[in-house]
N, C-alpha and C positions, 0 to 999 in steps of 0.2 A: 753493767753493762747494759747497752741498749741492744736492743733487740733490731735486727737484721732489717727488718722491713723497715721500723723506723730508720735508718740508716740510709735508705734506699730513700728515703725522702728529700737526703740532701744531692740526693748523686743529679740531679736534673739543674739546681741550682749552681754546683761544680761544673757542668760543662756549661753555662750558658755562660758563667763568669771569664769561663777558659776560651769563651769564643770572642768576647765584647770587644770589641777593637772602636779607639780614636775616627769618629768621619773623618779628621780633618789629614792625618796620616798613617792610617791604617797599623798603626802599630798596637799594641794589647792593654787594653787599659787596666787587667789587673797583673800585680804581680805574683808569684804561687806564693810569697808571704802574706800579701791579700787574700787568698782564697785562703791560706792555709789558719789565717784567722775568723776567717769567715766560718766555717769548720768546727773550732774551738766553741766562736760563741753558740752553733746550731746543737751541739751537746751538752753546752750549760744551762739552754734553752729546753731541750729534749730533757735532762736529767730533774731540771727544778719543775717543768711544767708535769713533770712522772707521768699517769696513769689519766690526766684530764683528757676528755674528750668535750668536741661540738656535738652539738645539738643534731646535725646530722650522722653522727656517729664514727664520724672520722678522729684518726686523734689530733689533739688540739697544736702539734707544735708543725702539723700540716699548713694552718693559716699563718706563722709568720714568717715560714720557706716562702709562699703564696705571695706576700706582701715585700719580698724584697725581689723576685720574680718580675714582681710588677715594679718596681722599682727600677731593675735593669732595661724593661720592655720603654721605657719611658726616657732611657738615656743618662740614668743617674749614675755614670761611672765614677762613685766615689764612696771608700771602704768602709770610710765610718758610717753612712746612711746606712749600708747593706746590714753592718752590725745591729746598730739599734729597728732597724727593722726583725732582724730576727731577737731580739733582746725586747719589742717594747711593750710586751704585757707580762713582764717579768719580775717589776715590780707592785705590780696592782694585780695578779695574781699567786703569784708565789710567796715562799719567803727567805727569797733572795733579798740580800740590803744594799743601797748605795754603793758602800765600802766592797761588796763582794765584785761586781762591775768596775769599779775603779780599780779596784788592782789586778783585775785578770784582762780588763779590753781603754782603758785610761780613760780620764778627765770628760775629757769633748764627748766619746759616744755617750757617757754617765749624764752629761748633760743636756743630750740631744732622749734620751731614756724618758729622764727626768720631765721633760719635757711633753713628753706623751704621755705619762702619768695622771692618770683620773687623780683631783682631790678625793683625801679620806670622806666617803659618803656620808654625809649627814643621817641623822634621826630621822627616817617618815613619820614615823607613828605618834598621833600625838598621845602623852602618857593620861589624860585625864580621862576614865570612860564615860562622864558629862557630855563630853564633844558630840553633837548629832553626826551619825554617819554622812549625810550628804557636806558638813560645813568639814569631816575631817577630811574627806574626798578633797573638797578646798585648798584646805593649806595643805594635803601631803603635793597637790600639783602644785602649790604655789613654790613648796622647798625643792622639787625634783626643779623646777624651771629658774628658780634662783642655783640651783647646783652645777644644772649646766650649763647657766650661763658662766659661772664662775670657773668652770673647768674651759672653757673654750676660750678664756678671757687670761686663763693661764699657760695658754697656748700658745694665744697671740705673741703676748711676753717673751718666751720661750721661743717664740719665731723672730720676733725684733731682734733679739741675740743671735739667733741662726737660723737663716729662711730653710733647712734642713728640715726641720720638724715639722714645718707644714706638709712638705712633701711626703715626709713617710706617712702622716697622718691621715691623708688623702690618699693614698695606695695603699694603709690600714682598710679605709672606710669604702674604698671601690672593691674589696675582694668582699667585705662585711652583703656590701650589695648584691655580689653576684652570688652570694652565699644565701642569699635572705630566706630562702624559696626552704631553707633544710627546719628554720625556727619558726617550734610547731605552734605558740600561741598568735592569732592571727593581728590580738590588738598590737602584740608587739612587733611584729613587720609592719602594721604602719608606721607606729610610733616612731620606731626606726628611721623608715623611708620622711616621715612629715618631719622630722630634725636633718634630714639629707639636703633634704627643697630648701629649707628655712636656713642652713648654716652653712654645711660644706657647698654646695654648687655655686653660692656666691662668691664664699672666697677659691674656690677655682676658676670661677672666672676671674675674679681680678689679679689674679698670678696666670691669668692667663696659657692655663691649660687645659687647649679646648677638647684633649683626647677624655682628660677626668672629667671635664665638668659633664660634655655629651652624654658619656653615660653613665652617671651617676644620674644624671636628669630624667635619663630613660628611666633605669632600673627603678628611682624611687616613684615616679610618675605610674608607675605598672602595679605600684601596690598601693599609692594612696589614692590613685580613680581607674579604677579597672577597666572603666566603662567607655570613661576618655580616649585613655588610651586605645584599646580597640577599634573604637571610632576612627581614630584616626590612621591604625595599621589600616584599615578596610579602605579610607579614601587612597592611602597611599598601592594597595596590593591591586584595587578598580585600574590605576591607571598606571600600574606598574611599568608596563609592557612597552605604551605606546610613549611613556617620558624616558623609560630606557634607549628606544628607540631611538626617538631623536635627539637626545644626547648624544649616542653614537654619531650620529652622522653631523652634530656641528662638533665635537672633536674631531672627525676627520678631516670636516671642512677645514678649521682652523688650523691642524698641524699641516695639511697641504698650503695654505697662503704662507702662514708662519715660519713655515720650515726653511721656505727659499732664503728669508730673510737671516734667520739664527741659526747657528753650530748648532747638529744634532747634541742630546745629554751624554757625556763622557761620564764611564763608568769608572778610570782610575780612582783611588783612593783619595789619591791623595792631589784631584783634582780640584781645587773650589769653587772653581767655574763650570760648573756641573752643564750649560746648555740650558735649549729651551726643553721643556716638558710641561705636557696637559695632560691634566686628568678629571674627571665627574664630581661630583659631591654631593651629598642629599642630605637634605637638611635634616635635624632631630628628633622625635615625634613629639618631644614636648615643643621643640619651639614651634612644632606649626601648629597644636594643640592651643595653644598661647594666643597667638595670631589670628586663630579663628575664635576663641571662645573668649580670651579677652579682650581683644582688638577690635571684634565684630566684624575680621574681614571670610569676604566667600574663601572656600577652597581654592578658587580657581584665580582668584586674586592675588595670589600668595604666588610673588617671582621668582622668589628666592629658595622653591623648595627641591629644585635642582638647579646647579649650578653648575659652569667651566672654571676650573682652576688653569690661571697661567702661567707658569713660574720661567725668570727669568736670569740673568746673572746681575745685572745691574741698574742700581735706580733710573740709567737713562732709555734703556732699554723696555721696564713697566711704562714708561709714557710713549715710546715707541708702539709697545702693543697696544697702547690705547686708541693711539690716531686710527692704528691699522684697522683695527676692529670696526672701526665704523665706517669705513671704508666699501665692507661687507655686509653689516648691518644697520638697520637701522634705529639708533638709540629713542630711547622713549625719555622724555622731555620731564628733570626733575626728578633723575631716578640713576644721578651719579652721587660717590661718597669718594672723598681724598683721607682717605686715613694714613697717607702717606706725610702728607704736607705738616697734619694734626691725627697725630696717633692716640688712639684710643690710652687711657687712663695703665690698662694694664700693660700697654704695650706695643697691641695688636698694630700693624700697618700695611693697609694694602689699597688699592686702587677696585671699586665697586663701580660698574655702569651696567644699566639694564637696556636689553637692546631687543627686537621684535626678529624673529626665527624666521626659515624659509617657509614654515607651516603659519606663519603667523603667530604662535605663542610668544609669549614673551619669554625669557631667559636673563640671569646674572652672569656676567662673569667677573669673578675676580684674577687682578693681576698684581704679582709679589715676587721679589728678590729671594732668592735661596735662601738665605741671614734671616728676612721677614717672614718666610714659612716657619722657619724652624721653630723660632721665636710664637706664630703662632700654633703653631704644634704643641710645641713643649712649655711657652711662657716660662716662670722661673727654673723650671728642671734644664732649660738650655743652656743655662749658666754654667752648669756641670759637665750638661753632655761635650760642652764647646770647652773644657778648660784648659785645655792647650792654647786656647784664645781669649782668656779669662780679660786679656788687659784692653782688649777692643768689645769687651761686654759688662767693667766694671762701673761705669756711670749708666747703664742699661740699669743694671740688677738695681744699684742708689734709688732709681728713679720708680721703678716698681714697685719698692716697699714703701714710698713716700705713704699711700694710702692707708697702710698697717698702725706709722706714726700717727697719722691726723686721727686715724678710731682711736691708738689708747691717752692722747689726747684729751680727745673729748671724753676718756674715763675719768678724766680730774677732774674736770665740769659735769659728772654726771651723781644722781644717787646712788646708783646701783651697777651691778655687772648687768643687768636686762634691758636699763638702756643704751651698753654700748651694744648690745646683740640687737635691738631694735633699730642701729642705726645701721648696725650691718645689715638687716633683713631690708632694710627703706633703700635709704642714699645709695649703699653700692650695688642692691640686687637688683634695682628696678632695669627693668630690659632694656626703655627706650631712655638716652641720653642724649643731650645738646652741647653745644661746644659755642661757650661768647669768650670775648676776648676785653681783654682792661683798655685803657684808651694806648699803653706803651704796647699793646700787640700779644698780652701774657696770654695762654690759652687755658682757661676753665672749663671744665667737664663737671656737668649738673644733672640732676634728673628732670624729664620733661613734668613742665608743671612749676617749676621752682619759680619763685621772684625775686626783684629786686633788693630784700632782703636776707636770701640765701645766696647771692652772689657776695653782697657787702660779708658778712659773715664766714663765704668761702676765699675771702680773698687775704682778712687779717683778724681777731677777735676787737681788736681797738677800733677800725674802720668797721664796724658793723656797730657798736656802741655807741660812737661818736656820729653815728648818720646822721646828715637833715634832710637829703634831697640825692635825685638820682638825675641822671640825662642819661636816653638811650639813643643811639645814631642820633648826635647830637640834639635832640628832641626831649627837653622836662617832660616827667612821667611822675606818676604815683608809685611808692612804694608796693604797692600791693600789683604791680605791674606783671603781667606772665611774661619771661622771656622766649625768645622765639630764638631758633639756631640760627648763627653767625652774628647776632645782634654785639654791638659796644656799649658798656655800659662805663659810666663817671661818678662815681661818688663824689657827694660834698659833705664834707664833716665839719663839725663845730668845735672850737677849742673848750668849750666846757665838757670838761672829762666827768665833772659830776653830774650828768644832766644826763646819761643813761639812756635806755632802750624804753619804749612804750609799752603797755602791757598787750596792745594792740600788734605788736609786730608778731605775738607767740601764735594768732591768727594767721596771720600773715605768712610767715615759715612755713615751706614744706619740708624743707631737710629736718632728720633731729640734730646734724648739726646745728644749726643755726638757734634751732628751739629749748638744744642743753646749753649753748652760751647764754640766751637771753634770762631764761632759768636761772642760771648760773648767778648772774650779775644781780638777780631781783633776791637772789636768796640772799649774798655777801651783803649787797650794800643798801637793803629796804628790812628788815628785819622786821621792826617793831610795825611796819606798815604791812608787810604779811601775816603778822599774826592775828591783826584786826580784821583784813580782809579773807583771813582762813576761817577765823570765827563764825567771821558774821555769816560764811557763807553757810556752814555747819550749823549754823543755827537756823536759815531758812529753809535749809534742805529737809532736814530731820522732821519736821512737819510735814513735806510732800509726802516723805516717805512712813509717813500713818507711824512715829514716834514723836510722839506729843511727852511732851518729858518735863518738869522743871529744870532751870538750868543747874541745880546742884544735883541733879539726878542724869542728868544726860551728861553733865563733867566725868560722874561716875563710872555710868556707863563708856565712855569712852576711853578712858583710861584705865580700865578693867581689856579693853579689845584691843588697843594700839601696845600694853604689854605684854601680849603674846608672842606678837611681833619681833619683840627685842631692839627695833630702828630708831625709837625714842627717847629720849632720857626725863620728858616730861611732854605735858601736854600741849604746851605753848609751840615745842617743835613741832608736832601734828602738825597745829595749826599753819605757823608758817609754812611748812610743805605744802598744805589745800591750798595757801595763798598765793603762792607765787610758780604754781603748779607742778611742781615734785612728784605730789601726788595725788590720787584723787579718792575720796571718798567713798565711791561706788565697788572697791576694795573693799571695803570693810561693812557694808550692808548687811550680808546676810546673818554675821556675828552680830552684829549691835543689836539687828529682829532679834537675833535668840537671848539677848543678855535681856532686851525689853521684857519680851515675854515674861521670863524667869520673874523679874521683878514685878512686872503685875501682878502674876500668880503669888509670890509670896508675901504679896499686901495684901490680896483678896484672903488669901485663906486667914493671915493675921489678922485680918475683921471678921475672920466669918468663926474664928477657935473650929476645933476640931470636927471633925466628922462624925455625923451620929451614925450613918450608918458604917454597915459593915458589908455589905453587898452593894457597891458601886465602884463605877469607875470614872473618875474625873480628869483626861484629858487630853491634849490636844485640841478644846475646846467642844468637846464633847463628855456628855453623860451617857451613862451605859447601865441600867438597871439589873441585878441578880448576879452579878461577878466580882469578883476582885481579884486583886493583883494578878495580872492579866496583858500582856504584853498588847498595844491594841495602835492599828495602823488603819490606813483609808484603801478599800481596792481600786485598785490602777482598772476595771472592766469596766469603772462609774465617773472615777473623780469627783467623788461629792464635795458639795462646799456649804458653804454658810448660807440658809434660807432652804436649802433641799429637807425635801422629808428624810429622814434615816434608820438604820434599823441595822441591828449589831449581828455579827456571822461568828460562832465559837469554830475556829477550821480547827487542822490535824497538824497541829505542829507549827504554827506560822499566827499565834496568838488569835485575839480577835481582832476581824475582817467592818471595815464599818463601810455601808451600802447605800447607794441612795435607794428609795422605795421601789423604784421607776426602774431599776436594773433589770436587765435579764434574767441574771441571776437570785432575782430573790419571787421568792412563790407570790404568785396574787394571795392567797392567805396562809402564813406562815404556818398557824395552830394545824393546820390541817396538812400539811407537809408530811414525811418517811420520819424526819427526825427534829421532832417541834423544838426540844428544847435545846437546840441549836441557835435560835432566832431569839435576841435578846429586846424590849425595847431601847430607844437610844432616843437624844436630843442635844441641839447644841446648847454650850454651857450662853449664860448671860453675862459676857464681862465685857473685859475691856478689847477692841475690834482686834482679831488675828489676822494672818492671813496664810494662805493655798494654797498650795501645787497643784496645776493643770495640765495639759498638754494642747496645743493646737498642729495640727497638718493645715499648710500653706501651700498651697500650687500656684505660681507667677509665673511672670514672663523671668526667662532667664537672663537678667542684665546687670550692667556690672553697678555695684553701686548695692545691689537688693537690699542685701543684710544691713547696710550700714544705716538703708531708709526704713527697713523695721527695725531695729535697733532704737531710733530718733521715735517713732512710731510706737515703740511700747516705754521710752524714758518718758514721755509726752503723759502720753495715757494712767504712769503712776503704776507700770508692770515692769517685777524683774524679772529677768531671763538667767533661767537654772542652767539651762544649756541649749545649745545647737546643733545641726546636723542638717544638712545639705546636700542635695542629689540631682544632677540635670540631666536632661531627656533628649532626647535625638530630635525633640519636636520644638526645639529650643523653650523649655521649660524649663521649671525647676522646684523640685517639693522641698519643702524646709518643714523641721519638726522642731517643735519649741518647746522647752517646758517655761511654763510660766509661773508664778506668783502672784495670786489676786487676791483683794479681799473678802468677795463672795459670790453667789452666783450673778448676781445680778451687775457685779461689777466686772463680770466676763464677758456675761451677755452683751453687754456694753459695746465692752472693748473688742466684740467679736464681728458685730455691727458695723461699726466703724473700721474696722480691720478688712471689712469686703465690699468696701468704700474705696480705698486705698489706690491709686493708678500704680496698675504693673500687678496688683491680686486675682485673682482667677477665681480662687475659690479656697472656703475656710472648716474647715472640719473639728469636731474636741469631742 
């Protein structure tokens, strides 16, 4: 039997379900049998979750109930969705089986719950004790990212069959974000928040669910960048009263002027024509931050922080209001967007116009019908909120899910689920979109910066493969031409289907979709050529990364490294993937270097024979006299590198630490220190060149692309990056902490000297 306090958790959900009514008729949305089924699902979930508790200390069952209530506030008046919300963690976290759910709640609910259940967790730890900790962490991260991508892909596949899966999942994520503060681990909070920004916010945006998108974005942003979040909140707070007063005056003037020409809003539930309604809207915190810091705008130049929304009955009314507003306010040139004639890919429709207020401050007016408003607020969920009018919306529902099908189609051309996630985070998540046209007037949405190549592959894969030229607005252009809003593009093709794309197009294409299509063509049609190019590239790059090996040794360690990934059946498959761009050598370099140094060490020991001294350590390129069988590590206070004078120190519980002689923690005369026996002579081993880790603190101008600039700089200077951490400051600067791998102190000094001369870099410390 469930305790009374557990049963009370369901009481609020029962009450909400009883109050839900269809907007079009005012009739109850849930029958008594629906509420009874929800109560059975609640009891089933509560009994199986049992004594499970959330980290916040509340009973776990409170979470699925909260998810169901979020669905109802969104307008998901759908019995199966509510049951799935109550049961969504059952298969993942309890001993309940799919058969149990099918028997009690039916096949439809089971499919929804299964689509919401994560794949079985992969074993993240690598069983070999010889794997260095830093490499083990890297491979753990790779596997976590792969599992995350597979889970999202599974959810998208389920969503393609039944869109309700993703709506329930977004409600689940929203409640987790609302209660994220209850988690104890700060690192885990940031990880969940980053995942939300990378994956769930773009999905909510593509589905047009503004209520989910903006709240998820702001909640996640608060944990990912608390300083940036507070900076925007403070900006809003300082001007809040003045802006709100101005907004109120605008609303009053518009209500008086437009109210004379349009009927007042009717509140009768069965009245589909609801009349004129005017409200204010404040832009999301994350949206403001993006425009200030990522697009480089000043706060006072963002005209849509506060906007006025005018809602009317018909599309004709929208254009009438559009004209009337320009009679009382002066419009700003080039600040007009017609999303009614050209809806966004998520179904959003509205007229946007920016005008100058009485006080001279510009503000945005959004004009839409009630149906457009419901679509803008609830997106995909509106199709269930207005179930009784489903016949009016079925076409819109199919169109709204086209992007999911495009994404899944791209998966067939991709090497892994991670590439699909990359597409989601780039092609679909970029805030700035452009709309371009085919010669027949078909509209295509592309990210800003897209080229002719991206357009060709957006039209059709074969159009892209057979492209030989293009015209933009009736003018011949090169394939690298960057498209602008409103361009009309005509692609000319060749009948020679064997010719295919050019490898240079990979550089010209900006969308992941186009890049994947091009790579896949080379993968299938140019396999021998890919092997040759990939092998030549690897043979050239290994020496550039200080891996000087005979061909047979190179193949030996390459085979050993790629076998750990279980991705390639043979070395030629790896070369082919490098050749057509399906994989990169960079991701394998840490493991290759480890295997290389192990090989050199084994051969050096074989040549020297067994060690004679029993009181000596030779490890990490360092020899320490006077001790044996002791773990050795480099001190973090001074980061000794080859070429530095060094000394060993026996720590308590952490093995032997190697310091630079000039380190502040090393006595000037160790033999006269309080514990002289703990200081031991040490010197660098004279063997093949080794690589060592150091750290840099870089102060730079906070500009878009600085990390990319630094990454290219380090690559050209043969420096591997082991870690990045960037923080921004109110004075428009940024601090970047970089873990780097170099060959010697001289190498590091040279890199730092060149880095200080790099444009945008203010200071470098190490």
